[in-house]
N, C-alpha and C positions, 0 to 999 in steps of 0.2 A: 151337828148338835145333834146329842142319842136321841132315838124315840123312843127310851124308856129310862129313863133319871136317873127312879130305883134301882136297875139294873144295874145300871154305872157306880152308884156310887156302893152297893153288895162286890163288884169288881174290883172297886177302888181298895177297897179295905181289904177283901180276902189277899189280892195284891199286895197292899202292905204289908201286911204283916206275913208274908214269907217269903219277901228279905230284911225282915225286920223294923221297917221304921219307926219312929214314935210318933211321930202323927202324921195325918191327910187331910186333904182342904178339899171342900167339894162346891160346888152351887148349891148356897140352901137354897129349902120351900120347907111347907108346911110341913110337911107328909116326910122331908126325910129331919125335922128336927125332932118328928114324933119317933122314928127309928132310932134317932142317935139315945136319944132321951132312955129309953126300954133299955137299948145296947150298954148306959153304964148303970142301969139299977138292978139289970138284972147281973152288972156283975164278968158284960165283957167287953168295956172298953174301960178310962180312967177315971175319961167325962169328957164334956166337948163346948169348941167359945163359939158365938158370931161375930162372926169379921163385916166390917162396911165397908166397901167394893169402891170402884169410882164413883157408883152416883147411885142415890139412897132404894133402886128397886136391887141393884146385884150385889144380894150377900156372898156369900163365905161360912159356911162349916167348917171346924179344924175341928175333927175328931182325934184323941190321941188313945192311943191304940195299948192294950196291958199285953204283957209277957209275964209269964209264971220262971224258975229257973234256969237255970244257960239260957235267959234269950228264947221256950218255948211260948208262941203263942196260945190267949188262952182262945180265942175266936177256931176252933179246929174247923170250921166248915161253913159257910152260908151258900143257899140254896137258893132263890128265884123261882116263887109256886105260879103266883097269878102273873100274868108279862099283857103285854097287851094283844096280845093278839087267840088264848087262851083265857082266858080270866076264868079263878078259880071261887068258887065259893063255898062256905061250908055255913048248915046250920049249925043251932047253940047243940044238937046232939049229938055232929057232928066232929066237933073240931079234934083233930089232929091233932097226935101223941108226936114229940119229935122221941125221938131215943128210948123212949118210954119213962119218959118228962127227965132225962138231963139235956136232954136242949131244949131249947121256945120257941114254939110257931106266932109269929105276929100275923096279927090282923087289924083288919082294916071295916070298924063297927057302927055303928051306928052316931055310938056313944064317944068315937072316936078311937085311934090309935089305941091298940093291944096286945098285953101278949094274952096266946090263948087259954093260960089260967084265967087271967083276968076277965075274959069273955065271959069263961064256961061257970066261972061264978057268980058276972052282973046275967046273965042269961042271955046269953045275945050271939048268935052270928056274923057271920064276914067271908067278908072280903078277904083268901090268904093271902100275904104280904109276899114274904118267907121262913126258914126256917133256918137258924144258926147252933147252931153247937160247939 
């Protein structure tokens, strides 16, 4: 069992895109579903669907990866920022920009999981989950 399930999800996405898989399956949670929704809205993935497991408690999340021409992955990089051993928080005025706005920062705020730009517009800060570019 992984001690950091979000890092496990990001690693699965990173590895699958490097070997050009069409989709990946990860155990589902509310936070992972919110991150998958952001990745879809920002154009990094084609979509996702919630799959039922053997029991109602065990659900899986199937994420369809997206590629450019000649199977070049849309996701060039993923980096986990806040981790269980070292939490990283950002105030509303200190929200990081990824590659000068070319990437996306994903934050967990009191208003839910959102991109750095959405958090800046909503005037809230929070825990910086990861960077995607």
